[in-house]
Predicted model as a PDB file, atoms N, CA, C, CB and O in Angstrom, pLDDT in the B-factor column:
MODEL        1                                                                  
ATOM      1  N   MET A   1     164.433  62.533  90.361  1.00 51.00           N  
ATOM      2  CA  MET A   1     164.606  63.857  91.118  1.00 51.00           C  
ATOM      3  C   MET A   1     164.792  65.206  90.773  1.00 51.00           C  
ATOM      4  CB  MET A   1     165.466  63.764  91.741  1.00 51.00           C  
ATOM      5  O   MET A   1     164.612  66.218  91.450  1.00 51.00           O  
ATOM      6  N   GLY A   2     165.136  65.081  89.741  1.00 54.00           N  
ATOM      7  CA  GLY A   2     165.587  66.520  89.212  1.00 54.00           C  
ATOM      8  C   GLY A   2     164.126  67.327  89.164  1.00 54.00           C  
ATOM      9  O   GLY A   2     164.216  68.463  89.630  1.00 54.00           O  
ATOM     10  N   ALA A   3     162.925  66.992  88.734  1.00 56.00           N  
ATOM     11  CA  ALA A   3     161.935  67.442  88.540  1.00 56.00           C  
ATOM     12  C   ALA A   3     161.528  68.150  89.833  1.00 56.00           C  
ATOM     13  CB  ALA A   3     161.173  66.523  88.032  1.00 56.00           C  
ATOM     14  O   ALA A   3     161.258  69.351  89.828  1.00 56.00           O  
ATOM     15  N   ALA A   4     161.489  67.459  90.856  1.00 55.00           N  
ATOM     16  CA  ALA A   4     160.863  67.722  92.340  1.00 55.00           C  
ATOM     17  C   ALA A   4     161.781  68.820  92.656  1.00 55.00           C  
ATOM     18  CB  ALA A   4     160.912  66.369  93.554  1.00 55.00           C  
ATOM     19  O   ALA A   4     161.359  69.367  93.674  1.00 55.00           O  
ATOM     20  N   GLN A   5     162.818  69.366  92.246  1.00 66.00           N  
ATOM     21  CA  GLN A   5     163.521  70.474  93.020  1.00 66.00           C  
ATOM     22  C   GLN A   5     163.032  71.467  91.722  1.00 66.00           C  
ATOM     23  CB  GLN A   5     165.471  70.256  93.439  1.00 66.00           C  
ATOM     24  O   GLN A   5     163.311  72.557  92.223  1.00 66.00           O  
ATOM     25  N   LYS A   6     162.596  71.721  90.657  1.00 69.00           N  
ATOM     26  CA  LYS A   6     162.186  72.433  90.143  1.00 69.00           C  
ATOM     27  C   LYS A   6     160.496  73.126  90.747  1.00 69.00           C  
ATOM     28  CB  LYS A   6     162.408  71.813  88.987  1.00 69.00           C  
ATOM     29  O   LYS A   6     160.623  74.347  90.658  1.00 69.00           O  
ATOM     30  N   ILE A   7     159.751  72.957  91.031  1.00 69.00           N  
ATOM     31  CA  ILE A   7     158.709  73.328  92.033  1.00 69.00           C  
ATOM     32  C   ILE A   7     159.068  74.757  92.547  1.00 69.00           C  
ATOM     33  CB  ILE A   7     158.647  72.245  93.270  1.00 69.00           C  
ATOM     34  O   ILE A   7     160.161  75.028  93.044  1.00 69.00           O  
ATOM     35  N   SER A   8     158.042  75.650  92.381  1.00 68.00           N  
ATOM     36  CA  SER A   8     158.268  77.096  92.528  1.00 68.00           C  
ATOM     37  C   SER A   8     157.436  77.102  93.998  1.00 68.00           C  
ATOM     38  CB  SER A   8     157.608  78.179  91.115  1.00 68.00           C  
ATOM     39  O   SER A   8     156.997  76.051  94.463  1.00 68.00           O  
ATOM     40  N   HIS A   9     157.301  78.146  94.544  1.00 70.00           N  
ATOM     41  CA  HIS A   9     156.356  78.566  95.588  1.00 70.00           C  
ATOM     42  C   HIS A   9     156.164  79.614  95.227  1.00 70.00           C  
ATOM     43  CB  HIS A   9     156.649  78.553  96.906  1.00 70.00           C  
ATOM     44  O   HIS A   9     156.715  80.304  94.370  1.00 70.00           O  
ATOM     45  N   ALA A  10     155.028  79.844  96.149  1.00 66.00           N  
ATOM     46  CA  ALA A  10     154.476  81.261  95.598  1.00 66.00           C  
ATOM     47  C   ALA A  10     154.752  82.434  96.347  1.00 66.00           C  
ATOM     48  CB  ALA A  10     153.018  81.279  95.484  1.00 66.00           C  
ATOM     49  O   ALA A  10     154.338  82.573  97.497  1.00 66.00           O  
ATOM     50  N   THR A  11     155.583  83.474  95.618  1.00 72.00           N  
ATOM     51  CA  THR A  11     156.199  84.836  96.299  1.00 72.00           C  
ATOM     52  C   THR A  11     155.029  85.775  96.962  1.00 72.00           C  
ATOM     53  CB  THR A  11     157.030  85.804  95.062  1.00 72.00           C  
ATOM     54  O   THR A  11     153.905  86.058  96.547  1.00 72.00           O  
ATOM     55  N   TYR A  12     155.653  86.105  98.019  1.00 70.00           N  
ATOM     56  CA  TYR A  12     155.168  87.129  98.814  1.00 70.00           C  
ATOM     57  C   TYR A  12     154.922  88.563  98.295  1.00 70.00           C  
ATOM     58  CB  TYR A  12     156.001  87.197  99.804  1.00 70.00           C  
ATOM     59  O   TYR A  12     155.923  89.279  98.285  1.00 70.00           O  
ATOM     60  N   LYS A  13     153.849  89.068  97.892  1.00 75.00           N  
ATOM     61  CA  LYS A  13     153.934  90.633  97.272  1.00 75.00           C  
ATOM     62  C   LYS A  13     153.662  91.291  98.063  1.00 75.00           C  
ATOM     63  CB  LYS A  13     153.170  91.107  96.211  1.00 75.00           C  
ATOM     64  O   LYS A  13     152.994  90.742  98.939  1.00 75.00           O  
ATOM     65  N   ASP A  14     154.030  93.090  98.317  1.00 76.00           N  
ATOM     66  CA  ASP A  14     153.604  93.808  99.399  1.00 76.00           C  
ATOM     67  C   ASP A  14     152.164  94.299  98.783  1.00 76.00           C  
ATOM     68  CB  ASP A  14     154.707  95.011  99.865  1.00 76.00           C  
ATOM     69  O   ASP A  14     151.797  94.335  97.609  1.00 76.00           O  
ATOM     70  N   PRO A  15     151.352  94.730 100.207  1.00 79.00           N  
ATOM     71  CA  PRO A  15     149.947  94.933  99.801  1.00 79.00           C  
ATOM     72  C   PRO A  15     149.900  96.237  98.917  1.00 79.00           C  
ATOM     73  CB  PRO A  15     148.969  95.056 101.110  1.00 79.00           C  
ATOM     74  O   PRO A  15     150.642  97.218  98.935  1.00 79.00           O  
ATOM     75  N   ASN A  16     148.949  95.988  98.244  1.00 88.00           N  
ATOM     76  CA  ASN A  16     148.971  96.962  97.583  1.00 88.00           C  
ATOM     77  C   ASN A  16     147.605  98.388  98.359  1.00 88.00           C  
ATOM     78  CB  ASN A  16     148.731  96.228  95.995  1.00 88.00           C  
ATOM     79  O   ASN A  16     146.623  98.281  97.625  1.00 88.00           O  
ATOM     80  N   VAL A  17     147.343  99.369  99.316  1.00 91.00           N  
ATOM     81  CA  VAL A  17     146.940 100.136  99.914  1.00 91.00           C  
ATOM     82  C   VAL A  17     145.865 100.640  99.153  1.00 91.00           C  
ATOM     83  CB  VAL A  17     147.808 100.853 100.304  1.00 91.00           C  
ATOM     84  O   VAL A  17     144.776 100.727  99.721  1.00 91.00           O  
ATOM     85  N   ILE A  18     145.966 101.002  97.933  1.00 92.00           N  
ATOM     86  CA  ILE A  18     144.726 101.231  97.400  1.00 92.00           C  
ATOM     87  C   ILE A  18     143.493 100.288  96.957  1.00 92.00           C  
ATOM     88  CB  ILE A  18     145.041 101.809  96.490  1.00 92.00           C  
ATOM     89  O   ILE A  18     142.301 100.575  97.061  1.00 92.00           O  
ATOM     90  N   LYS A  19     144.059  99.073  96.430  1.00 91.00           N  
ATOM     91  CA  LYS A  19     143.230  97.563  96.274  1.00 91.00           C  
ATOM     92  C   LYS A  19     142.468  97.698  97.583  1.00 91.00           C  
ATOM     93  CB  LYS A  19     144.312  95.930  96.213  1.00 91.00           C  
ATOM     94  O   LYS A  19     141.295  97.994  97.809  1.00 91.00           O  
ATOM     95  N   GLU A  20     143.351  97.434  98.269  1.00 92.00           N  
ATOM     96  CA  GLU A  20     142.709  96.992  99.811  1.00 92.00           C  
ATOM     97  C   GLU A  20     141.592  98.435 100.291  1.00 92.00           C  
ATOM     98  CB  GLU A  20     144.368  96.785 101.256  1.00 92.00           C  
ATOM     99  O   GLU A  20     140.486  98.283 100.808  1.00 92.00           O  
ATOM    100  N   ILE A  21     142.067  99.440 100.042  1.00 94.00           N  
ATOM    101  CA  ILE A  21     141.072 100.502 100.364  1.00 94.00           C  
ATOM    102  C   ILE A  21     139.879 100.542  99.774  1.00 94.00           C  
ATOM    103  CB  ILE A  21     141.525 101.649 100.151  1.00 94.00           C  
ATOM    104  O   ILE A  21     138.817 100.737 100.367  1.00 94.00           O  
ATOM    105  N   PHE A  22     140.042 100.322  98.345  1.00 96.00           N  
ATOM    106  CA  PHE A  22     139.057  99.865  97.283  1.00 96.00           C  
ATOM    107  C   PHE A  22     138.079  98.719  97.847  1.00 96.00           C  
ATOM    108  CB  PHE A  22     139.885  99.297  95.978  1.00 96.00           C  
ATOM    109  O   PHE A  22     136.860  98.803  98.000  1.00 96.00           O  
ATOM    110  N   TYR A  23     138.883  97.676  98.105  1.00 95.00           N  
ATOM    111  CA  TYR A  23     137.787  96.636  98.544  1.00 95.00           C  
ATOM    112  C   TYR A  23     137.094  96.615  99.755  1.00 95.00           C  
ATOM    113  CB  TYR A  23     138.268  95.461  98.546  1.00 95.00           C  
ATOM    114  O   TYR A  23     136.118  95.893  99.957  1.00 95.00           O  
ATOM    115  N   GLY A  24     137.629  97.476 100.654  1.00 96.00           N  
ATOM    116  CA  GLY A  24     137.212  97.733 102.064  1.00 96.00           C  
ATOM    117  C   GLY A  24     136.121  98.547 101.568  1.00 96.00           C  
ATOM    118  O   GLY A  24     135.021  98.065 101.839  1.00 96.00           O  
ATOM    119  N   ILE A  25     136.091  99.728 100.870  1.00 98.00           N  
ATOM    120  CA  ILE A  25     134.749 101.029 100.678  1.00 98.00           C  
ATOM    121  C   ILE A  25     133.911 100.060 100.027  1.00 98.00           C  
ATOM    122  CB  ILE A  25     135.042 102.706  99.526  1.00 98.00           C  
ATOM    123  O   ILE A  25     132.753 100.263 100.392  1.00 98.00           O  
ATOM    124  N   THR A  26     134.000  98.881  99.046  1.00 98.00           N  
ATOM    125  CA  THR A  26     133.195  97.995  98.206  1.00 98.00           C  
ATOM    126  C   THR A  26     132.208  97.196  99.217  1.00 98.00           C  
ATOM    127  CB  THR A  26     134.185  96.966  97.317  1.00 98.00           C  
ATOM    128  O   THR A  26     131.013  96.908  99.170  1.00 98.00           O  
ATOM    129  N   LEU A  27     133.148  96.990 100.062  1.00 98.00           N  
ATOM    130  CA  LEU A  27     132.396  95.680 100.985  1.00 98.00           C  
ATOM    131  C   LEU A  27     131.469  96.399 102.148  1.00 98.00           C  
ATOM    132  CB  LEU A  27     133.745  94.536 101.904  1.00 98.00           C  
ATOM    133  O   LEU A  27     130.486  95.863 102.659  1.00 98.00           O  
ATOM    134  N   GLY A  28     131.992  97.779 102.486  1.00 98.00           N  
ATOM    135  CA  GLY A  28     131.202  97.960 103.319  1.00 98.00           C  
ATOM    136  C   GLY A  28     129.942  99.088 102.558  1.00 98.00           C  
ATOM    137  O   GLY A  28     129.134  99.654 103.294  1.00 98.00           O  
ATOM    138  N   LEU A  29     129.925  99.244 101.445  1.00 98.00           N  
ATOM    139  CA  LEU A  29     128.695 100.055 100.520  1.00 98.00           C  
ATOM    140  C   LEU A  29     127.752  98.903 100.571  1.00 98.00           C  
ATOM    141  CB  LEU A  29     129.105 100.595  98.695  1.00 98.00           C  
ATOM    142  O   LEU A  29     126.647  99.005 101.104  1.00 98.00           O  
ATOM    143  N   CYS A  30     128.258  97.623  99.924  1.00 98.00           N  
ATOM    144  CA  CYS A  30     127.225  96.837  99.883  1.00 98.00           C  
ATOM    145  C   CYS A  30     126.815  96.186 101.292  1.00 98.00           C  
ATOM    146  CB  CYS A  30     127.520  95.885  98.893  1.00 98.00           C  
ATOM    147  O   CYS A  30     125.615  95.921 101.358  1.00 98.00           O  
ATOM    148  N   THR A  31     127.571  95.875 102.431  1.00 98.00           N  
ATOM    149  CA  THR A  31     126.917  95.743 103.393  1.00 98.00           C  
ATOM    150  C   THR A  31     126.003  96.776 103.942  1.00 98.00           C  
ATOM    151  CB  THR A  31     127.661  95.412 104.107  1.00 98.00           C  
ATOM    152  O   THR A  31     124.849  96.361 104.043  1.00 98.00           O  
ATOM    153  N   GLY A  32     126.181  97.981 104.319  1.00 98.00           N  
ATOM    154  CA  GLY A  32     125.272  99.044 104.295  1.00 98.00           C  
ATOM    155  C   GLY A  32     124.070  99.138 103.418  1.00 98.00           C  
ATOM    156  O   GLY A  32     123.039  99.735 103.727  1.00 98.00           O  
ATOM    157  N   GLY A  33     124.241  98.628 102.521  1.00 98.00           N  
ATOM    158  CA  GLY A  33     123.143  98.424 101.081  1.00 98.00           C  
ATOM    159  C   GLY A  33     122.137  97.455 101.797  1.00 98.00           C  
ATOM    160  O   GLY A  33     120.991  97.823 102.056  1.00 98.00           O  
ATOM    161  N   LEU A  34     122.580  96.278 102.089  1.00 98.00           N  
ATOM    162  CA  LEU A  34     122.003  94.858 102.236  1.00 98.00           C  
ATOM    163  C   LEU A  34     121.125  95.618 104.124  1.00 98.00           C  
ATOM    164  CB  LEU A  34     123.776  93.081 102.280  1.00 98.00           C  
ATOM    165  O   LEU A  34     120.027  95.263 104.552  1.00 98.00           O  
ATOM    166  N   TRP A  35     121.926  96.477 104.702  1.00 98.00           N  
ATOM    167  CA  TRP A  35     121.569  96.322 106.012  1.00 98.00           C  
ATOM    168  C   TRP A  35     120.429  97.627 105.852  1.00 98.00           C  
ATOM    169  CB  TRP A  35     122.965  96.432 107.216  1.00 98.00           C  
ATOM    170  O   TRP A  35     119.732  97.827 106.848  1.00 98.00           O  
ATOM    171  N   LYS A  36     120.219  98.473 104.710  1.00 98.00           N  
ATOM    172  CA  LYS A  36     119.271  99.683 104.900  1.00 98.00           C  
ATOM    173  C   LYS A  36     118.344  99.007 104.203  1.00 98.00           C  
ATOM    174  CB  LYS A  36     119.650 101.224 104.356  1.00 98.00           C  
ATOM    175  O   LYS A  36     117.209  99.482 104.158  1.00 98.00           O  
ATOM    176  N   MET A  37     118.578  98.022 103.662  1.00 98.00           N  
ATOM    177  CA  MET A  37     117.271  97.435 102.832  1.00 98.00           C  
ATOM    178  C   MET A  37     116.506  96.489 103.680  1.00 98.00           C  
ATOM    179  CB  MET A  37     117.691  96.596 101.445  1.00 98.00           C  
ATOM    180  O   MET A  37     115.313  96.303 103.436  1.00 98.00           O  
ATOM    181  N   HIS A  38     117.149  95.824 104.741  1.00 97.00           N  
ATOM    182  CA  HIS A  38     116.767  95.274 105.724  1.00 97.00           C  
ATOM    183  C   HIS A  38     115.633  96.157 107.118  1.00 97.00           C  
ATOM    184  CB  HIS A  38     118.115  94.823 106.087  1.00 97.00           C  
ATOM    185  O   HIS A  38     114.598  95.882 107.724  1.00 97.00           O  
ATOM    186  N   HIS A  39     116.388  97.017 107.085  1.00 98.00           N  
ATOM    187  CA  HIS A  39     115.332  98.018 107.974  1.00 98.00           C  
ATOM    188  C   HIS A  39     113.624  98.746 107.054  1.00 98.00           C  
ATOM    189  CB  HIS A  39     116.569  99.643 108.429  1.00 98.00           C  
ATOM    190  O   HIS A  39     112.481  98.853 107.497  1.00 98.00           O  
ATOM    191  N   TRP A  40     114.203  99.093 105.709  1.00 97.00           N  
ATOM    192  CA  TRP A  40     113.376  99.649 104.745  1.00 97.00           C  
ATOM    193  C   TRP A  40     112.500  98.504 104.467  1.00 97.00           C  
ATOM    194  CB  TRP A  40     114.113 100.227 103.513  1.00 97.00           C  
ATOM    195  O   TRP A  40     111.563  98.608 103.675  1.00 97.00           O  
ATOM    196  N   ASN A  41     112.722  97.615 104.974  1.00 97.00           N  
ATOM    197  CA  ASN A  41     111.544  96.103 104.941  1.00 97.00           C  
ATOM    198  C   ASN A  41     110.845  96.115 106.303  1.00 97.00           C  
ATOM    199  CB  ASN A  41     112.453  94.289 104.809  1.00 97.00           C  
ATOM    200  O   ASN A  41     109.629  96.180 106.483  1.00 97.00           O  
ATOM    201  N   ASN A  42     111.808  96.042 107.238  1.00 96.00           N  
ATOM    202  CA  ASN A  42     111.090  96.186 108.485  1.00 96.00           C  
ATOM    203  C   ASN A  42     110.209  97.397 108.743  1.00 96.00           C  
ATOM    204  CB  ASN A  42     112.017  96.145 109.487  1.00 96.00           C  
ATOM    205  O   ASN A  42     109.159  97.145 109.335  1.00 96.00           O  
ATOM    206  N   GLN A  43     110.444  98.713 108.398  1.00 97.00           N  
ATOM    207  CA  GLN A  43     109.463  99.590 108.342  1.00 97.00           C  
ATOM    208  C   GLN A  43     107.926  99.947 107.995  1.00 97.00           C  
ATOM    209  CB  GLN A  43     109.903 100.044 107.916  1.00 97.00           C  
ATOM    210  O   GLN A  43     106.951 100.501 108.503  1.00 97.00           O  
ATOM    211  N   LYS A  44     108.326  99.265 106.782  1.00 96.00           N  
ATOM    212  CA  LYS A  44     107.175  98.942 105.742  1.00 96.00           C  
ATOM    213  C   LYS A  44     106.375  97.736 106.266  1.00 96.00           C  
ATOM    214  CB  LYS A  44     107.785  98.574 104.211  1.00 96.00           C  
ATOM    215  O   LYS A  44     105.216  97.673 105.855  1.00 96.00           O  
ATOM    216  N   ARG A  45     106.730  96.909 106.981  1.00 94.00           N  
ATOM    217  CA  ARG A  45     105.942  96.000 107.656  1.00 94.00           C  
ATOM    218  C   ARG A  45     105.160  96.349 109.170  1.00 94.00           C  
ATOM    219  CB  ARG A  45     106.858  94.906 107.795  1.00 94.00           C  
ATOM    220  O   ARG A  45     104.232  95.788 109.752  1.00 94.00           O  
ATOM    221  N   THR A  46     105.881  97.377 109.458  1.00 93.00           N  
ATOM    222  CA  THR A  46     105.480  97.829 110.792  1.00 93.00           C  
ATOM    223  C   THR A  46     104.151  98.889 110.593  1.00 93.00           C  
ATOM    224  CB  THR A  46     106.845  98.591 111.554  1.00 93.00           C  
ATOM    225  O   THR A  46     103.116  99.014 111.247  1.00 93.00           O  
ATOM    226  N   LYS A  47     104.584  99.471 109.587  1.00 95.00           N  
ATOM    227  CA  LYS A  47     103.584 100.640 108.646  1.00 95.00           C  
ATOM    228  C   LYS A  47     101.775  99.995 108.010  1.00 95.00           C  
ATOM    229  CB  LYS A  47     104.781 101.032 106.848  1.00 95.00           C  
ATOM    230  O   LYS A  47     100.628 100.442 108.009  1.00 95.00           O  
ATOM    231  N   GLU A  48     102.321  99.016 107.651  1.00 93.00           N  
ATOM    232  CA  GLU A  48     101.061  98.105 106.831  1.00 93.00           C  
ATOM    233  C   GLU A  48     100.650  98.098 108.252  1.00 93.00           C  
ATOM    234  CB  GLU A  48     101.326  96.352 105.809  1.00 93.00           C  
ATOM    235  O   GLU A  48      99.678  98.804 108.522  1.00 93.00           O  
ATOM    236  N   SER A  49     101.365  97.243 109.485  1.00 89.00           N  
ATOM    237  CA  SER A  49     100.547  96.725 110.869  1.00 89.00           C  
ATOM    238  C   SER A  49      99.461  97.993 111.122  1.00 89.00           C  
ATOM    239  CB  SER A  49     101.768  96.499 112.449  1.00 89.00           C  
ATOM    240  O   SER A  49      98.236  98.008 111.004  1.00 89.00           O  
ATOM    241  N   TYR A  50     100.377  99.011 111.504  1.00 90.00           N  
ATOM    242  CA  TYR A  50      99.586  99.999 112.238  1.00 90.00           C  
ATOM    243  C   TYR A  50      98.474 100.909 111.114  1.00 90.00           C  
ATOM    244  CB  TYR A  50     100.774 101.064 113.042  1.00 90.00           C  
ATOM    245  O   TYR A  50      97.574 101.695 111.414  1.00 90.00           O  
ATOM    246  N   ASP A  51      98.936 100.456 109.765  1.00 93.00           N  
ATOM    247  CA  ASP A  51      97.410 101.262 108.767  1.00 93.00           C  
ATOM    248  C   ASP A  51      96.034  99.900 109.168  1.00 93.00           C  
ATOM    249  CB  ASP A  51      97.892 101.298 106.127  1.00 93.00           C  
ATOM    250  O   ASP A  51      94.864 100.082 109.503  1.00 93.00           O  
ATOM    251  N   LEU A  52      96.793  98.604 108.956  1.00 89.00           N  
ATOM    252  CA  LEU A  52      95.629  97.906 109.152  1.00 89.00           C  
ATOM    253  C   LEU A  52      94.996  97.291 110.523  1.00 89.00           C  
ATOM    254  CB  LEU A  52      95.798  96.983 108.362  1.00 89.00           C  
ATOM    255  O   LEU A  52      94.115  96.446 110.677  1.00 89.00           O  
ATOM    256  N   LEU A  53      95.666  97.929 111.331  1.00 88.00           N  
ATOM    257  CA  LEU A  53      94.733  98.306 113.349  1.00 88.00           C  
ATOM    258  C   LEU A  53      94.223  99.470 113.042  1.00 88.00           C  
ATOM    259  CB  LEU A  53      95.914  98.659 115.183  1.00 88.00           C  
ATOM    260  O   LEU A  53      93.022  99.508 113.309  1.00 88.00           O  
ATOM    261  N   GLN A  54      94.711 100.604 112.511  1.00 90.00           N  
ATOM    262  CA  GLN A  54      94.313 101.616 112.365  1.00 90.00           C  
ATOM    263  C   GLN A  54      92.576 102.142 111.780  1.00 90.00           C  
ATOM    264  CB  GLN A  54      95.326 101.893 111.697  1.00 90.00           C  
ATOM    265  O   GLN A  54      91.772 102.970 112.208  1.00 90.00           O  
ATOM    266  N   LYS A  55      92.566 100.931 110.322  1.00 91.00           N  
ATOM    267  CA  LYS A  55      91.763 100.709 109.700  1.00 91.00           C  
ATOM    268  C   LYS A  55      90.355  99.862 110.197  1.00 91.00           C  
ATOM    269  CB  LYS A  55      92.439 100.298 108.863  1.00 91.00           C  
ATOM    270  O   LYS A  55      89.226 100.135 109.791  1.00 91.00           O  
ATOM    271  N   GLY A  56      90.641  98.915 111.042  1.00 86.00           N  
ATOM    272  CA  GLY A  56      90.166  97.957 112.109  1.00 86.00           C  
ATOM    273  C   GLY A  56      90.269  97.251 111.385  1.00 86.00           C  
ATOM    274  O   GLY A  56      89.176  97.365 110.831  1.00 86.00           O  
ATOM    275  N   ASP A  57      90.745  96.550 110.899  1.00 87.00           N  
ATOM    276  CA  ASP A  57      90.858  94.998 110.263  1.00 87.00           C  
ATOM    277  C   ASP A  57      91.111  94.295 110.848  1.00 87.00           C  
ATOM    278  CB  ASP A  57      91.574  94.628 109.404  1.00 87.00           C  
ATOM    279  O   ASP A  57      90.637  93.159 110.836  1.00 87.00           O  
ATOM    280  N   ILE A  58      92.320  94.897 111.893  1.00 84.00           N  
ATOM    281  CA  ILE A  58      93.095  93.393 112.704  1.00 84.00           C  
ATOM    282  C   ILE A  58      92.507  94.247 114.180  1.00 84.00           C  
ATOM    283  CB  ILE A  58      95.552  93.022 112.496  1.00 84.00           C  
ATOM    284  O   ILE A  58      91.883  95.304 114.087  1.00 84.00           O  
ATOM    285  N   THR A  59      92.814  93.615 115.460  1.00 84.00           N  
ATOM    286  CA  THR A  59      92.851  93.850 116.526  1.00 84.00           C  
ATOM    287  C   THR A  59      94.080  93.330 117.580  1.00 84.00           C  
ATOM    288  CB  THR A  59      91.740  93.524 116.741  1.00 84.00           C  
ATOM    289  O   THR A  59      94.840  92.363 117.544  1.00 84.00           O  
ATOM    290  N   VAL A  60      93.924  94.275 118.384  1.00 80.00           N  
ATOM    291  CA  VAL A  60      95.264  93.412 119.556  1.00 80.00           C  
ATOM    292  C   VAL A  60      94.852  93.009 120.610  1.00 80.00           C  
ATOM    293  CB  VAL A  60      96.503  94.245 120.173  1.00 80.00           C  
ATOM    294  O   VAL A  60      94.271  93.835 121.315  1.00 80.00           O  
ATOM    295  N   VAL A  61      94.990  91.649 121.096  1.00 80.00           N  
ATOM    296  CA  VAL A  61      94.648  91.286 122.456  1.00 80.00           C  
ATOM    297  C   VAL A  61      96.102  91.151 123.268  1.00 80.00           C  
ATOM    298  CB  VAL A  61      93.733  89.838 122.456  1.00 80.00           C  
ATOM    299  O   VAL A  61      97.170  90.853 122.734  1.00 80.00           O  
ATOM    300  N   VAL A  62      95.919  91.405 124.506  1.00 76.00           N  
ATOM    301  CA  VAL A  62      97.087  91.218 125.525  1.00 76.00           C  
ATOM    302  C   VAL A  62      96.671  90.425 126.461  1.00 76.00           C  
ATOM    303  CB  VAL A  62      97.607  92.425 126.183  1.00 76.00           C  
ATOM    304  O   VAL A  62      95.588  90.636 127.006  1.00 76.00           O  
ATOM    305  N   GLU A  63      97.593  89.207 126.860  1.00 75.00           N  
ATOM    306  CA  GLU A  63      97.025  88.355 128.064  1.00 75.00           C  
ATOM    307  C   GLU A  63      98.150  88.292 128.697  1.00 75.00           C  
ATOM    308  CB  GLU A  63      96.364  86.905 127.825  1.00 75.00           C  
ATOM    309  O   GLU A  63      99.185  87.846 128.202  1.00 75.00           O  
ATOM    310  N   ASP A  64      98.048  88.678 129.697  1.00 74.00           N  
ATOM    311  CA  ASP A  64      98.907  89.051 131.062  1.00 74.00           C  
ATOM    312  C   ASP A  64      98.822  87.738 131.493  1.00 74.00           C  
ATOM    313  CB  ASP A  64      98.302  90.257 132.242  1.00 74.00           C  
ATOM    314  O   ASP A  64      97.701  87.230 131.519  1.00 74.00           O  
ATOM    315  N   ASP A  65     100.289  86.747 132.016  1.00 72.00           N  
ATOM    316  CA  ASP A  65      99.849  85.867 132.538  1.00 72.00           C  
ATOM    317  C   ASP A  65     100.993  85.761 133.457  1.00 72.00           C  
ATOM    318  CB  ASP A  65      99.419  84.842 131.724  1.00 72.00           C  
ATOM    319  O   ASP A  65     101.835  86.595 133.122  1.00 72.00           O  
ATOM    320  N   LYS A  66     101.467  84.896 134.746  1.00 68.00           N  
ATOM    321  CA  LYS A  66     102.051  84.918 135.599  1.00 68.00           C  
ATOM    322  C   LYS A  66     103.980  85.297 135.098  1.00 68.00           C  
ATOM    323  CB  LYS A  66     101.535  83.597 136.251  1.00 68.00           C  
ATOM    324  O   LYS A  66     104.871  85.967 135.619  1.00 68.00           O  
ATOM    325  N   LYS A  67     103.893  84.563 134.029  1.00 68.00           N  
ATOM    326  CA  LYS A  67     105.335  84.367 133.503  1.00 68.00           C  
ATOM    327  C   LYS A  67     105.591  84.955 132.522  1.00 68.00           C  
ATOM    328  CB  LYS A  67     105.724  83.192 133.210  1.00 68.00           C  
ATOM    329  O   LYS A  67     106.784  85.251 132.576  1.00 68.00           O  
ATOM    330  N   TYR A  68     105.080  85.360 131.496  1.00 70.00           N  
ATOM    331  CA  TYR A  68     104.693  85.586 129.897  1.00 70.00           C  
ATOM    332  C   TYR A  68     103.716  86.575 129.801  1.00 70.00           C  
ATOM    333  CB  TYR A  68     104.092  84.291 129.134  1.00 70.00           C  
ATOM    334  O   TYR A  68     102.801  86.652 130.621  1.00 70.00           O  
ATOM    335  N   SER A  69     103.884  87.572 128.568  1.00 69.00           N  
ATOM    336  CA  SER A  69     102.959  88.154 128.501  1.00 69.00           C  
ATOM    337  C   SER A  69     102.717  87.827 127.173  1.00 69.00           C  
ATOM    338  CB  SER A  69     103.029  89.368 128.922  1.00 69.00           C  
ATOM    339  O   SER A  69     103.719  87.858 126.458  1.00 69.00           O  
ATOM    340  N   ARG A  70     101.597  87.501 126.605  1.00 73.00           N  
ATOM    341  CA  ARG A  70     101.298  87.361 125.438  1.00 73.00           C  
ATOM    342  C   ARG A  70     100.091  88.362 124.129  1.00 73.00           C  
ATOM    343  CB  ARG A  70     100.994  86.147 125.757  1.00 73.00           C  
ATOM    344  O   ARG A  70      98.890  88.496 124.366  1.00 73.00           O  
ATOM    345  N   ILE A  71     100.693  88.867 122.987  1.00 70.00           N  
ATOM    346  CA  ILE A  71     100.232  89.492 122.381  1.00 70.00           C  
ATOM    347  C   ILE A  71      99.314  88.516 121.228  1.00 70.00           C  
ATOM    348  CB  ILE A  71     101.230  90.359 122.063  1.00 70.00           C  
ATOM    349  O   ILE A  71      99.840  87.641 120.540  1.00 70.00           O  
ATOM    350  N   TYR A  72      98.278  88.767 121.200  1.00 72.00           N  
ATOM    351  CA  TYR A  72      97.891  88.098 119.623  1.00 72.00           C  
ATOM    352  C   TYR A  72      97.009  88.677 118.944  1.00 72.00           C  
ATOM    353  CB  TYR A  72      97.351  86.748 119.569  1.00 72.00           C  
ATOM    354  O   TYR A  72      95.947  88.968 119.494  1.00 72.00           O  
ATOM    355  N   VAL A  73      97.234  88.992 117.559  1.00 73.00           N  
ATOM    356  CA  VAL A  73      96.674  89.446 116.310  1.00 73.00           C  
ATOM    357  C   VAL A  73      95.465  88.963 115.718  1.00 73.00           C  
ATOM    358  CB  VAL A  73      97.518  89.277 115.443  1.00 73.00           C  
ATOM    359  O   VAL A  73      95.360  88.100 114.847  1.00 73.00           O  
ATOM    360  N   ILE A  74      94.471  89.683 116.346  1.00 73.00           N  
ATOM    361  CA  ILE A  74      93.469  88.955 115.728  1.00 73.00           C  
ATOM    362  C   ILE A  74      92.664  89.822 114.150  1.00 73.00           C  
ATOM    363  CB  ILE A  74      92.354  88.703 117.078  1.00 73.00           C  
ATOM    364  O   ILE A  74      92.453  91.016 113.937  1.00 73.00           O  
ATOM    365  N   MET A  75      92.405  88.650 113.340  1.00 67.00           N  
ATOM    366  CA  MET A  75      92.135  89.562 111.887  1.00 67.00           C  
ATOM    367  C   MET A  75      90.677  89.275 111.575  1.00 67.00           C  
ATOM    368  CB  MET A  75      93.179  89.050 110.410  1.00 67.00           C  
ATOM    369  O   MET A  75      90.147  89.777 110.584  1.00 67.00           O  
TER     370      MET A  75                                                      
ENDMDL                                                                          
END                                                                             
């Protein structure tokens, strides 16, 4: 029973403000970079679509229905 009484518990340390600021800035920069790369990818795909449309490689047909409007891209 003597060994069971020697279990130590984790002690709470004061928060380190500098470390938390560093973690927040790092997380914000990483997340912002991923978000920016996502938007660059969307911008590239949109530009490629407009370029193909302008060259005449694809055409767009809009079909109006009573409930839905459908857009078909024909290559």
